[in-house]
N, CA, C and O atoms as CSV, one atom per row, in Angstrom:
chain,resi,resn,atom,element,x,y,z
A,1,MET,N,N,155.222,120.118,68.843
A,1,MET,CA,C,155.322,118.883,69.572
A,1,MET,C,C,155.309,117.797,68.527
A,1,MET,O,O,154.490,117.811,67.608
A,2,SER,N,N,156.288,116.785,68.684
A,2,SER,CA,C,156.440,115.770,67.633
A,2,SER,C,C,155.337,114.725,67.910
A,2,SER,O,O,154.855,114.549,69.030
A,3,SER,N,N,154.971,114.037,66.786
A,3,SER,CA,C,153.914,112.999,66.894
A,3,SER,C,C,154.505,111.845,67.600
A,3,SER,O,O,155.716,111.646,67.503
A,4,PRO,N,N,153.737,111.053,68.318
A,4,PRO,CA,C,154.153,109.963,69.139
A,4,PRO,C,C,154.590,108.784,68.169
A,4,PRO,O,O,154.027,108.644,67.083
A,5,LYS,N,N,155.557,107.984,68.568
A,5,LYS,CA,C,155.944,106.871,67.782
A,5,LYS,C,C,154.907,105.771,67.799
A,5,LYS,O,O,154.535,105.355,68.896
A,6,LEU,N,N,154.444,105.301,66.775
A,6,LEU,CA,C,153.435,104.445,66.665
A,6,LEU,C,C,153.798,103.039,67.138
A,6,LEU,O,O,154.912,102.598,66.856
A,7,ILE,N,N,152.964,102.337,67.813
A,7,ILE,CA,C,153.122,100.950,68.285
A,7,ILE,C,C,152.769,100.022,67.173
A,7,ILE,O,O,151.624,100.015,66.722
A,8,THR,N,N,153.697,99.244,66.714
A,8,THR,CA,C,153.363,98.389,65.551
A,8,THR,C,C,153.187,96.978,65.901
A,8,THR,O,O,153.899,96.448,66.753
A,9,MET,N,N,152.252,96.343,65.265
A,9,MET,CA,C,151.938,94.923,65.452
A,9,MET,C,C,151.207,94.428,64.170
A,9,MET,O,O,150.699,95.188,63.345
A,10,SER,N,N,151.210,93.104,64.096
A,10,SER,CA,C,150.508,92.429,62.954
A,10,SER,C,C,148.985,92.271,63.452
A,10,SER,O,O,148.598,92.443,64.608
A,11,SER,N,N,148.237,91.925,62.390
A,11,SER,CA,C,146.755,91.803,62.702
A,11,SER,C,C,146.588,90.642,63.605
A,11,SER,O,O,145.812,90.795,64.549
A,12,SER,N,N,147.192,89.505,63.467
A,12,SER,CA,C,147.100,88.479,64.296
A,12,SER,C,C,147.529,88.739,65.765
A,12,SER,O,O,146.942,88.203,66.705
A,13,GLN,N,N,148.618,89.616,65.928
A,13,GLN,CA,C,148.989,89.970,67.211
A,13,GLN,C,C,147.865,90.844,67.905
A,13,GLN,O,O,147.621,90.743,69.108
A,14,ALA,N,N,147.238,91.659,67.103
A,14,ALA,CA,C,146.182,92.558,67.685
A,14,ALA,C,C,144.968,91.661,68.036
A,14,ALA,O,O,144.174,92.075,68.881
A,15,GLN,N,N,144.781,90.514,67.472
A,15,GLN,CA,C,143.653,89.676,67.807
A,15,GLN,C,C,143.805,88.921,69.121
A,15,GLN,O,O,142.834,88.607,69.811
A,16,ASP,N,N,145.118,88.633,69.448
A,16,ASP,CA,C,145.425,87.917,70.689
A,16,ASP,C,C,145.439,88.809,71.837
A,16,ASP,O,O,145.317,90.022,71.672
A,17,ARG,N,N,145.590,88.249,73.084
A,17,ARG,CA,C,145.709,88.985,74.252
A,17,ARG,C,C,146.976,89.713,74.116
A,17,ARG,O,O,147.966,89.062,73.785
A,18,LEU,N,N,147.085,91.022,74.334
A,18,LEU,CA,C,148.270,91.794,74.277
A,18,LEU,C,C,149.161,91.556,75.439
A,18,LEU,O,O,148.673,91.438,76.562
A,19,PRO,N,N,150.506,91.475,75.226
A,19,PRO,CA,C,151.429,91.384,76.386
A,19,PRO,C,C,151.319,92.518,77.148
A,19,PRO,O,O,150.970,93.566,76.604
A,20,ASP,N,N,151.584,92.473,78.437
A,20,ASP,CA,C,151.430,93.602,79.411
A,20,ASP,C,C,152.180,94.889,78.848
A,20,ASP,O,O,151.680,96.013,78.882
A,21,ARG,N,N,153.423,94.603,78.331
A,21,ARG,CA,C,154.345,95.720,77.904
A,21,ARG,C,C,153.596,96.500,76.797
A,21,ARG,O,O,153.494,97.726,76.830
A,22,VAL,N,N,153.059,95.699,75.779
A,22,VAL,CA,C,152.428,96.459,74.687
A,22,VAL,C,C,151.138,97.151,75.146
A,22,VAL,O,O,150.811,98.244,74.684
A,23,ARG,N,N,150.405,96.491,76.072
A,23,ARG,CA,C,149.200,97.161,76.564
A,23,ARG,C,C,149.454,98.479,77.302
A,23,ARG,O,O,148.760,99.481,77.129
A,24,ASN,N,N,150.464,98.410,78.110
A,24,ASN,CA,C,150.914,99.599,78.862
A,24,ASN,C,C,151.398,100.644,77.925
A,24,ASN,O,O,151.119,101.828,78.114
A,25,ASP,N,N,152.144,100.224,76.876
A,25,ASP,CA,C,152.594,101.245,75.846
A,25,ASP,C,C,151.381,101.962,75.219
A,25,ASP,O,O,151.397,103.174,75.004
A,26,ILE,N,N,150.314,101.158,74.930
A,26,ILE,CA,C,149.199,101.840,74.348
A,26,ILE,C,C,148.465,102.718,75.296
A,26,ILE,O,O,148.022,103.811,74.942
A,27,TYR,N,N,148.329,102.227,76.546
A,27,TYR,CA,C,147.811,103.163,77.573
A,27,TYR,C,C,148.586,104.354,77.704
A,27,TYR,O,O,148.002,105.432,77.813
A,28,ALA,N,N,149.841,104.289,77.706
A,28,ALA,CA,C,150.675,105.463,77.875
A,28,ALA,C,C,150.513,106.402,76.798
A,28,ALA,O,O,150.452,107.605,77.052
A,29,ALA,N,N,150.430,105.926,75.503
A,29,ALA,CA,C,150.293,106.747,74.362
A,29,ALA,C,C,148.966,107.473,74.393
A,29,ALA,O,O,148.883,108.668,74.109
A,30,LEU,N,N,147.964,106.752,74.731
A,30,LEU,CA,C,146.526,107.416,74.852
A,30,LEU,C,C,146.464,108.425,75.888
A,30,LEU,O,O,145.775,109.434,75.737
A,31,LEU,N,N,147.229,108.183,77.059
A,31,LEU,CA,C,147.142,109.127,78.223
A,31,LEU,C,C,148.022,110.318,77.838
A,31,LEU,O,O,147.652,111.446,78.163
A,32,SER,N,N,149.186,110.137,77.153
A,32,SER,CA,C,150.120,111.284,76.885
A,32,SER,C,C,149.445,112.209,75.928
A,32,SER,O,O,149.763,113.398,75.948
A,33,GLY,N,N,148.527,111.769,75.077
A,33,GLY,CA,C,147.889,112.683,74.095
A,33,GLY,C,C,146.402,113.068,74.533
A,33,GLY,O,O,146.110,113.211,75.720
A,34,SER,N,N,145.566,113.211,73.591
A,34,SER,CA,C,144.289,113.578,73.941
A,34,SER,C,C,143.343,112.400,73.867
A,34,SER,O,O,142.147,112.576,74.100
A,35,GLY,N,N,143.824,111.197,73.552
A,35,GLY,CA,C,143.026,109.994,73.322
A,35,GLY,C,C,141.994,109.704,74.416
A,35,GLY,O,O,140.802,109.591,74.129
A,36,ILE,N,N,142.450,109.582,75.673
A,36,ILE,CA,C,141.408,109.148,76.774
A,36,ILE,C,C,140.471,110.275,76.896
A,36,ILE,O,O,139.269,110.036,77.018
A,37,ARG,N,N,140.967,111.632,76.870
A,37,ARG,CA,C,139.987,112.781,76.977
A,37,ARG,C,C,138.929,112.686,75.856
A,37,ARG,O,O,137.746,112.906,76.118
A,38,ASN,N,N,139.324,112.370,74.644
A,38,ASN,CA,C,138.395,112.325,73.522
A,38,ASN,C,C,137.408,111.181,73.757
A,38,ASN,O,O,136.228,111.369,73.463
A,39,VAL,N,N,137.797,110.023,74.259
A,39,VAL,CA,C,136.894,108.951,74.459
A,39,VAL,C,C,135.845,109.456,75.578
A,39,VAL,O,O,134.631,109.321,75.427
A,40,GLU,N,N,136.371,109.990,76.597
A,40,GLU,CA,C,135.511,110.469,77.779
A,40,GLU,C,C,134.569,111.539,77.235
A,40,GLU,O,O,133.403,111.547,77.629
A,41,ASP,N,N,134.983,112.404,76.393
A,41,ASP,CA,C,134.098,113.441,75.900
A,41,ASP,C,C,132.971,112.906,75.008
A,41,ASP,O,O,131.828,113.355,75.083
A,42,THR,N,N,133.319,111.964,74.191
A,42,THR,CA,C,132.403,111.259,73.300
A,42,THR,C,C,131.350,110.498,74.191
A,42,THR,O,O,130.155,110.635,73.927
A,43,LEU,N,N,131.717,109.778,75.137
A,43,LEU,CA,C,130.886,108.902,75.931
A,43,LEU,C,C,129.849,109.962,76.727
A,43,LEU,O,O,128.623,109.848,76.720
A,44,ASN,N,N,130.534,110.915,77.349
A,44,ASN,CA,C,129.837,111.925,78.024
A,44,ASN,C,C,128.768,112.711,77.195
A,44,ASN,O,O,127.645,112.900,77.661
A,45,HIS,N,N,129.110,113.135,76.042
A,45,HIS,CA,C,128.259,113.723,75.050
A,45,HIS,C,C,127.116,112.889,74.767
A,45,HIS,O,O,125.991,113.374,74.887
A,46,GLN,N,N,127.301,111.469,74.338
A,46,GLN,CA,C,126.255,110.701,73.971
A,46,GLN,C,C,125.275,110.442,75.073
A,46,GLN,O,O,124.066,110.412,74.843
A,47,MET,N,N,125.809,110.244,76.340
A,47,MET,CA,C,124.960,109.934,77.469
A,47,MET,C,C,124.131,111.200,77.743
A,47,MET,O,O,122.945,111.091,78.055
A,48,GLN,N,N,124.677,112.295,77.643
A,48,GLN,CA,C,123.932,113.640,77.816
A,48,GLN,C,C,122.881,113.768,76.790
A,48,GLN,O,O,121.743,114.110,77.114
A,49,ALA,N,N,123.216,113.501,75.512
A,49,ALA,CA,C,122.305,113.740,74.470
A,49,ALA,C,C,121.133,112.771,74.360
A,49,ALA,O,O,120.070,113.103,73.835
A,50,THR,N,N,121.351,111.601,74.855
A,50,THR,CA,C,120.272,110.561,74.918
A,50,THR,C,C,119.463,110.681,76.273
A,50,THR,O,O,118.484,109.948,76.412
A,51,GLY,N,N,119.774,111.463,77.167
A,51,GLY,CA,C,119.024,111.535,78.451
A,51,GLY,C,C,119.463,110.534,79.451
A,51,GLY,O,O,118.917,110.483,80.553
A,52,PHE,N,N,120.381,109.774,79.130
A,52,PHE,CA,C,120.800,108.801,80.150
A,52,PHE,C,C,121.371,109.314,81.475
A,52,PHE,O,O,121.155,108.758,82.552
A,53,LYS,N,N,122.134,110.442,81.315
A,53,LYS,CA,C,122.736,110.984,82.556
A,53,LYS,C,C,121.595,111.636,83.392
A,53,LYS,O,O,121.666,111.588,84.620
A,54,ALA,N,N,120.626,112.196,82.821
A,54,ALA,CA,C,119.457,112.757,83.564
A,54,ALA,C,C,118.718,111.715,84.262
A,54,ALA,O,O,118.382,111.836,85.440
A,55,THR,N,N,118.445,110.633,83.506
A,55,THR,CA,C,117.723,109.385,84.112
A,55,THR,C,C,118.475,108.834,85.278
A,55,THR,O,O,117.921,108.559,86.342
A,56,LEU,N,N,119.830,108.671,85.037
A,56,LEU,CA,C,120.643,108.204,86.066
A,56,LEU,C,C,120.551,109.026,87.373
A,56,LEU,O,O,120.354,108.504,88.471
A,57,LYS,N,N,120.707,110.341,87.170
A,57,LYS,CA,C,120.734,111.280,88.318
A,57,LYS,C,C,119.335,111.154,88.993
A,57,LYS,O,O,119.292,111.142,90.223
A,58,ALA,N,N,118.221,111.062,88.286
A,58,ALA,CA,C,116.845,110.899,88.911
A,58,ALA,C,C,116.761,109.587,89.634
A,58,ALA,O,O,116.178,109.480,90.712
A,59,TYR,N,N,117.347,108.602,89.027
A,59,TYR,CA,C,117.303,107.179,89.773
A,59,TYR,C,C,118.149,107.224,91.064
A,59,TYR,O,O,117.756,106.663,92.086
A,60,ILE,N,N,119.258,107.864,91.007
A,60,ILE,CA,C,120.085,107.886,92.240
A,60,ILE,C,C,119.271,108.811,93.367
A,60,ILE,O,O,119.229,108.468,94.548
A,61,ASN,N,N,118.690,109.907,92.916
A,61,ASN,CA,C,117.916,110.678,93.868
A,61,ASN,C,C,116.779,109.830,94.528
A,61,ASN,O,O,116.508,109.885,95.727
A,62,HIS,N,N,116.133,109.026,93.594
A,62,HIS,CA,C,115.107,108.161,94.024
A,62,HIS,C,C,115.631,107.174,95.026
A,62,HIS,O,O,114.990,106.962,96.056
A,63,LEU,N,N,116.750,106.568,94.783
A,63,LEU,CA,C,117.320,105.558,95.784
A,63,LEU,C,C,117.498,106.300,97.170
A,63,LEU,O,O,117.117,105.778,98.218
A,64,LEU,N,N,118.061,107.471,97.121
A,64,LEU,CA,C,118.425,108.278,98.301
A,64,LEU,C,C,117.147,108.699,99.047
A,64,LEU,O,O,117.034,108.516,100.259
A,65,ARG,N,N,116.234,109.240,98.335
A,65,ARG,CA,C,115.053,109.805,98.955
A,65,ARG,C,C,113.942,108.816,99.285
A,65,ARG,O,O,113.407,108.850,100.393
A,66,VAL,N,N,113.593,107.967,98.389
A,66,VAL,CA,C,112.438,107.043,98.525
A,66,VAL,C,C,112.871,105.699,99.153
A,66,VAL,O,O,112.290,105.252,100.142
A,67,GLU,N,N,113.833,105.108,98.599
A,67,GLU,CA,C,114.221,103.792,99.058
A,67,GLU,C,C,115.223,103.822,100.407
A,67,GLU,O,O,115.477,102.827,101.086
A,68,GLY,N,N,115.659,104.975,100.615
A,68,GLY,CA,C,116.587,105.177,101.828
A,68,GLY,C,C,117.926,104.490,101.711
A,68,GLY,O,O,118.476,104.100,102.742
A,69,VAL,N,N,118.484,104.315,100.548
A,69,VAL,CA,C,119.775,103.917,100.360
A,69,VAL,C,C,120.688,104.972,100.871
A,69,VAL,O,O,120.559,106.144,100.518
A,70,ALA,N,N,121.639,104.560,101.725
A,70,ALA,CA,C,122.427,105.595,102.361
A,70,ALA,C,C,123.977,105.653,102.095
A,70,ALA,O,O,124.661,106.640,102.365
A,71,THR,N,N,124.444,104.533,101.557
A,71,THR,CA,C,125.851,104.533,101.311
A,71,THR,C,C,126.202,104.468,99.798
A,71,THR,O,O,125.437,103.982,98.966
A,72,PHE,N,N,127.358,104.970,99.523
A,72,PHE,CA,C,127.851,104.914,98.149
A,72,PHE,C,C,127.976,103.459,97.594
A,72,PHE,O,O,127.527,103.232,96.471
A,73,PRO,N,N,128.535,102.506,98.289
A,73,PRO,CA,C,128.582,101.154,97.815
A,73,PRO,C,C,127.275,100.625,97.386
A,73,PRO,O,O,127.138,100.034,96.315
A,74,GLU,N,N,126.160,100.868,98.353
A,74,GLU,CA,C,124.862,100.463,98.082
A,74,GLU,C,C,124.269,101.114,96.764
A,74,GLU,O,O,123.659,100.447,95.929
A,75,ILE,N,N,124.469,102.280,96.665
A,75,ILE,CA,C,124.069,103.054,95.387
A,75,ILE,C,C,124.632,102.412,94.203
A,75,ILE,O,O,123.922,102.048,93.266
A,76,MET,N,N,126.007,102.257,94.234
A,76,MET,CA,C,126.677,101.707,93.187
A,76,MET,C,C,126.234,100.222,92.748
A,76,MET,O,O,126.135,99.888,91.568
A,77,ALA,N,N,126.003,99.451,93.738
A,77,ALA,CA,C,125.487,98.082,93.510
A,77,ALA,C,C,124.129,98.123,92.858
A,77,ALA,O,O,123.854,97.359,91.932
A,78,LYS,N,N,123.265,99.019,93.340
A,78,LYS,CA,C,121.870,99.049,92.783
A,78,LYS,C,C,121.941,99.640,91.324
A,78,LYS,O,O,121.304,99.144,90.394
A,79,VAL,N,N,122.730,100.692,91.198
A,79,VAL,CA,C,122.827,101.256,89.785
A,79,VAL,C,C,123.436,100.220,88.788
A,79,VAL,O,O,122.911,100.032,87.691
A,80,GLU,N,N,124.514,99.576,89.178
A,80,GLU,CA,C,125.099,98.584,88.286
A,80,GLU,C,C,124.058,97.442,87.899
A,80,GLU,O,O,123.852,97.062,86.746
A,81,ALA,N,N,123.493,97.002,88.938
A,81,ALA,CA,C,122.446,95.875,88.648
A,81,ALA,C,C,121.270,96.378,87.812
A,81,ALA,O,O,120.737,95.635,86.987
A,82,LYS,N,N,120.866,97.614,88.012
A,82,LYS,CA,C,119.815,98.214,87.232
A,82,LYS,C,C,120.241,98.383,85.708
A,82,LYS,O,O,119.538,97.993,84.776
A,83,VAL,N,N,121.497,99.019,85.562
A,83,VAL,CA,C,121.925,99.159,84.200
A,83,VAL,C,C,122.005,97.813,83.449
A,83,VAL,O,O,121.465,97.669,82.352
A,84,LEU,N,N,122.695,96.829,84.069
A,84,LEU,CA,C,122.787,95.520,83.441
A,84,LEU,C,C,121.496,94.894,83.175
A,84,LEU,O,O,121.338,94.289,82.114
A,85,HIS,N,N,120.520,94.984,84.069
A,85,HIS,CA,C,119.192,94.458,83.866
A,85,HIS,C,C,118.480,95.092,82.741
A,85,HIS,O,O,117.952,94.418,81.856
A,86,ASP,N,N,118.458,96.460,82.766
A,86,ASP,CA,C,117.639,97.205,81.803
A,86,ASP,C,C,118.188,97.082,80.390
A,86,ASP,O,O,117.447,97.046,79.407
A,87,THR,N,N,119.620,97.012,80.320
A,87,THR,CA,C,120.288,97.007,79.039
A,87,THR,C,C,120.014,95.533,78.386
A,87,THR,O,O,119.758,95.393,77.190
A,88,GLN,N,N,120.098,94.463,79.306
A,88,GLN,CA,C,119.801,93.081,78.791
A,88,GLN,C,C,118.300,92.986,78.343
A,88,GLN,O,O,117.961,92.369,77.334
A,89,ALA,N,N,117.487,93.599,79.114
A,89,ALA,CA,C,115.958,93.599,78.741
A,89,ALA,C,C,115.763,94.295,77.453
A,89,ALA,O,O,115.022,93.811,76.597
A,90,ALA,N,N,116.369,95.364,77.284
A,90,ALA,CA,C,116.244,96.116,76.008
A,90,ALA,C,C,116.841,95.349,74.830
A,90,ALA,O,O,116.302,95.443,73.727
A,91,LYS,N,N,117.917,94.604,75.007
A,91,LYS,CA,C,118.532,93.863,73.882
A,91,LYS,C,C,117.481,92.655,73.683
A,91,LYS,O,O,117.158,92.379,72.528
A,92,ASN,N,N,116.984,91.993,74.655
A,92,ASN,CA,C,115.968,90.989,74.503
A,92,ASN,C,C,114.768,91.472,73.786
A,92,ASN,O,O,114.267,90.833,72.861
A,93,LYS,N,N,114.306,92.607,74.218
A,93,LYS,CA,C,113.059,93.097,73.552
A,93,LYS,C,C,113.276,93.448,71.998
A,93,LYS,O,O,112.427,93.221,71.136
A,94,ASP,N,N,114.476,94.008,71.770
A,94,ASP,CA,C,114.851,94.278,70.391
A,94,ASP,C,C,114.893,93.158,69.581
A,94,ASP,O,O,114.367,93.173,68.468
A,95,ALA,N,N,115.548,92.047,70.087
A,95,ALA,CA,C,115.658,90.823,69.372
A,95,ALA,C,C,114.365,90.148,69.205
A,95,ALA,O,O,114.194,89.486,68.181
A,96,ALA,N,N,113.435,90.232,70.082
A,96,ALA,CA,C,112.045,89.572,69.949
A,96,ALA,C,C,111.199,90.430,68.979
A,96,ALA,O,O,110.520,89.805,68.165
A,97,ASN,N,N,111.154,91.676,68.961
A,97,ASN,CA,C,110.204,92.329,68.179
A,97,ASN,C,C,110.774,93.312,67.189
A,97,ASN,O,O,110.037,93.960,66.447
A,98,GLY,N,N,112.054,93.420,67.179
A,98,GLY,CA,C,112.801,94.333,66.210
A,98,GLY,C,C,112.557,95.719,66.408
A,98,GLY,O,O,112.663,96.423,65.404
A,99,VAL,N,N,112.240,96.294,67.534
A,99,VAL,CA,C,112.059,97.631,67.754
A,99,VAL,C,C,113.083,98.144,68.675
A,99,VAL,O,O,113.679,97.392,69.445
A,100,ASN,N,N,113.314,99.494,68.608
A,100,ASN,CA,C,114.212,100.075,69.654
A,100,ASN,C,C,113.438,100.384,70.907
A,100,ASN,O,O,112.235,100.648,70.907
A,101,GLY,N,N,114.251,100.333,72.038
A,101,GLY,CA,C,113.648,100.732,73.289
A,101,GLY,C,C,113.544,102.178,73.453
A,101,GLY,O,O,114.189,102.893,72.686
A,102,VAL,N,N,112.818,102.689,74.351
A,102,VAL,CA,C,112.644,104.051,74.546
A,102,VAL,C,C,113.437,104.424,75.961
A,102,VAL,O,O,113.208,103.819,77.008
A,103,TYR,N,N,114.317,105.411,75.854
A,103,TYR,CA,C,115.075,105.713,77.086
A,103,TYR,C,C,114.316,106.704,77.897
A,103,TYR,O,O,113.544,107.525,77.403
A,104,GLY,N,N,114.568,106.590,79.141
A,104,GLY,CA,C,113.850,107.438,80.001
A,104,GLY,C,C,112.776,106.666,80.713
A,104,GLY,O,O,113.070,105.884,81.618
A,105,HIS,N,N,111.467,106.880,80.303
A,105,HIS,CA,C,110.370,106.170,80.935
A,105,HIS,C,C,110.024,104.969,80.048
A,105,HIS,O,O,109.885,105.071,78.830
A,106,SER,N,N,109.897,103.847,80.721
A,106,SER,CA,C,109.562,102.621,79.918
A,106,SER,C,C,107.999,102.445,79.825
A,106,SER,O,O,107.559,101.715,78.936
A,107,GLY,N,N,107.182,103.041,80.650
A,107,GLY,CA,C,105.750,102.929,80.536
A,107,GLY,C,C,105.208,101.590,81.212
A,107,GLY,O,O,104.040,101.212,81.119
A,108,GLN,N,N,106.167,100.958,81.870
A,108,GLN,CA,C,105.689,99.673,82.473
A,108,GLN,C,C,105.877,99.715,84.062
A,108,GLN,O,O,106.196,98.703,84.685
A,109,GLY,N,N,105.669,100.886,84.643
A,109,GLY,CA,C,105.709,101.039,86.068
A,109,GLY,C,C,107.169,101.369,86.538
A,109,GLY,O,O,107.407,101.643,87.714
A,110,ASP,N,N,108.097,101.331,85.605
A,110,ASP,CA,C,109.481,101.646,86.025
A,110,ASP,C,C,109.875,102.909,85.419
A,110,ASP,O,O,110.133,102.995,84.219
A,111,ASP,N,N,109.928,103.963,86.284
A,111,ASP,CA,C,110.237,105.355,85.760
A,111,ASP,C,C,111.679,105.596,85.423
A,111,ASP,O,O,112.032,106.679,84.957
A,112,TYR,N,N,112.527,104.607,85.650
A,112,TYR,CA,C,113.934,104.781,85.433
A,112,TYR,C,C,114.523,103.729,84.666
A,112,TYR,O,O,115.014,102.747,85.224
A,113,ASN,N,N,114.506,103.885,83.273
A,113,ASN,CA,C,115.022,102.870,82.405
A,113,ASN,C,C,116.476,103.242,82.145
A,113,ASN,O,O,116.797,104.188,81.427
A,114,LEU,N,N,117.382,102.399,82.804
A,114,LEU,CA,C,118.823,102.718,82.646
A,114,LEU,C,C,119.501,101.787,81.560
A,114,LEU,O,O,120.660,101.397,81.702
A,115,ALA,N,N,118.757,101.466,80.523
A,115,ALA,CA,C,119.318,100.661,79.454
A,115,ALA,C,C,120.311,101.634,78.853
A,115,ALA,O,O,119.997,102.801,78.618
A,116,LEU,N,N,121.637,101.088,78.581
A,116,LEU,CA,C,122.594,101.946,77.948
A,116,LEU,C,C,122.173,102.164,76.483
A,116,LEU,O,O,121.957,101.185,75.768
A,117,PRO,N,N,122.058,103.359,76.041
A,117,PRO,CA,C,121.596,103.595,74.696
A,117,PRO,C,C,122.612,103.069,73.719
A,117,PRO,O,O,123.812,103.209,73.958
A,118,ALA,N,N,122.165,102.439,72.578
A,118,ALA,CA,C,123.125,101.925,71.631
A,118,ALA,C,C,124.103,103.018,71.025
A,118,ALA,O,O,125.264,102.724,70.741
A,119,SER,N,N,123.604,104.244,70.847
A,119,SER,CA,C,124.412,105.188,70.370
A,119,SER,C,C,125.738,105.526,71.249
A,119,SER,O,O,126.773,105.955,70.739
A,120,VAL,N,N,125.580,105.289,72.554
A,120,VAL,CA,C,126.730,105.444,73.454
A,120,VAL,C,C,127.800,104.520,73.122
A,120,VAL,O,O,128.971,104.875,72.987
A,121,SER,N,N,127.345,103.224,72.979
A,121,SER,CA,C,128.257,102.148,72.627
A,121,SER,C,C,128.966,102.389,71.249
A,121,SER,O,O,130.184,102.298,71.095
A,122,LYS,N,N,128.026,102.723,70.219
A,122,LYS,CA,C,128.482,102.802,68.875
A,122,LYS,C,C,129.451,103.989,68.767
A,122,LYS,O,O,130.530,103.834,68.195
A,123,GLU,N,N,129.102,105.160,69.294
A,123,GLU,CA,C,129.934,106.357,69.103
A,123,GLU,C,C,131.150,106.122,69.914
A,123,GLU,O,O,132.234,106.502,69.470
A,124,GLY,N,N,131.066,105.493,71.139
A,124,GLY,CA,C,132.194,105.345,71.903
A,124,GLY,C,C,133.184,104.394,71.319
A,124,GLY,O,O,134.381,104.623,71.492
A,125,ALA,N,N,132.795,103.344,70.640
A,125,ALA,CA,C,133.614,102.280,70.057
A,125,ALA,C,C,134.303,103.001,68.674
A,125,ALA,O,O,135.442,102.690,68.325
A,126,LYS,N,N,133.573,103.892,68.003
A,126,LYS,CA,C,134.187,104.588,66.865
A,126,LYS,C,C,135.350,105.502,67.323
A,126,LYS,O,O,136.385,105.621,66.666
A,127,THR,N,N,135.119,106.125,68.465
A,127,THR,CA,C,136.104,107.075,69.038
A,127,THR,C,C,137.321,106.277,69.434
A,127,THR,O,O,138.442,106.650,69.086
A,128,VAL,N,N,137.136,105.218,70.133
A,128,VAL,CA,C,138.165,104.262,70.588
A,128,VAL,C,C,139.027,103.764,69.364
A,128,VAL,O,O,140.256,103.714,69.411
A,129,LEU,N,N,138.375,103.448,68.408
A,129,LEU,CA,C,139.083,103.007,67.160
A,129,LEU,C,C,139.919,104.150,66.472
A,129,LEU,O,O,141.069,103.998,66.061
A,130,LYS,N,N,139.288,105.156,66.411
A,130,LYS,CA,C,139.972,106.375,65.929
A,130,LYS,C,C,141.181,106.751,66.719
A,130,LYS,O,O,142.215,107.067,66.130
A,131,GLU,N,N,141.106,106.734,68.022
A,131,GLU,CA,C,142.233,107.067,68.868
A,131,GLU,C,C,143.269,106.019,68.804
A,131,GLU,O,O,144.457,106.341,68.797
A,132,LEU,N,N,142.903,104.806,68.758
A,132,LEU,CA,C,143.889,103.737,68.716
A,132,LEU,C,C,144.629,103.773,67.357
A,132,LEU,O,O,145.803,103.411,67.271
A,133,ASP,N,N,143.922,104.215,66.304
A,133,ASP,CA,C,144.506,104.349,65.119
A,133,ASP,C,C,145.668,105.305,65.021
A,133,ASP,O,O,146.576,105.169,64.201
A,134,LYS,N,N,145.585,106.318,65.941
A,134,LYS,CA,C,146.583,107.451,66.117
A,134,LYS,C,C,147.805,106.930,66.739
A,134,LYS,O,O,148.888,107.458,66.487
A,135,VAL,N,N,147.697,105.867,67.584
A,135,VAL,CA,C,148.920,105.390,68.371
A,135,VAL,C,C,149.376,103.942,67.906
A,135,VAL,O,O,150.466,103.482,68.242
A,136,CYS,N,N,148.556,103.319,67.184
A,136,CYS,CA,C,148.885,101.914,66.817
A,136,CYS,C,C,149.008,101.772,65.303
A,136,CYS,O,O,148.212,102.388,64.595
A,137,ASP,N,N,149.909,101.034,64.781
A,137,ASP,CA,C,150.084,100.713,63.403
A,137,ASP,C,C,149.823,99.222,63.172
A,137,ASP,O,O,150.749,98.424,63.322
A,138,ILE,N,N,148.605,98.815,62.814
A,138,ILE,CA,C,148.354,97.321,62.734
A,138,ILE,C,C,148.534,96.989,61.269
A,138,ILE,O,O,147.911,97.653,60.441
A,139,THR,N,N,149.326,96.026,60.893
A,139,THR,CA,C,149.533,95.659,59.470
A,139,THR,C,C,148.883,94.404,59.160
A,139,THR,O,O,149.080,93.421,59.875
A,140,ALA,N,N,148.115,94.361,58.137
A,140,ALA,CA,C,147.383,93.132,57.690
A,140,ALA,C,C,148.401,92.108,57.104
A,140,ALA,O,O,149.209,92.444,56.240
A,141,GLU,N,N,148.332,90.877,57.595
A,141,GLU,CA,C,149.149,89.899,57.149
A,141,GLU,C,C,148.530,89.304,55.901
A,141,GLU,O,O,147.311,89.184,55.785
A,142,GLU,N,N,149.430,88.920,54.934
A,142,GLU,CA,C,148.994,88.258,53.782
A,142,GLU,C,C,148.919,86.858,54.020
A,142,GLU,O,O,149.812,86.304,54.662
A,143,LYS,N,N,147.807,86.137,53.506
A,143,LYS,CA,C,147.661,84.745,53.734
A,143,LYS,C,C,148.036,84.045,52.493
A,143,LYS,O,O,147.991,82.816,52.439
């Protein structure tokens, strides 16, 4: 199988909002190869390794069994709100006292800490950059 044609652009073009055609070309290149699967695999592995997926599952079970949430849209709304709240709270806590949060049980009466672990974002971003590097050629402009 031949390697895909690289999408070329300058560094300033890469900083601006990409035109729809270029963005679609990048999506197509990532989808035609293993790029998207690699990003998904990395995120899935990191969420599993940090216990995030187990905590998420336990929280959803809690919503269904204890709080009586009955519909998928309600579950999604509650999960999204909790992830945003807990992630922001963890960031504020880290900024205030310089320590990392503990995933899983927070010890403050909330058995389901759904703060997105930093390693998920960090490793996910690394994988995205690696996969983009396979399909894009960004040349640095001389100033």
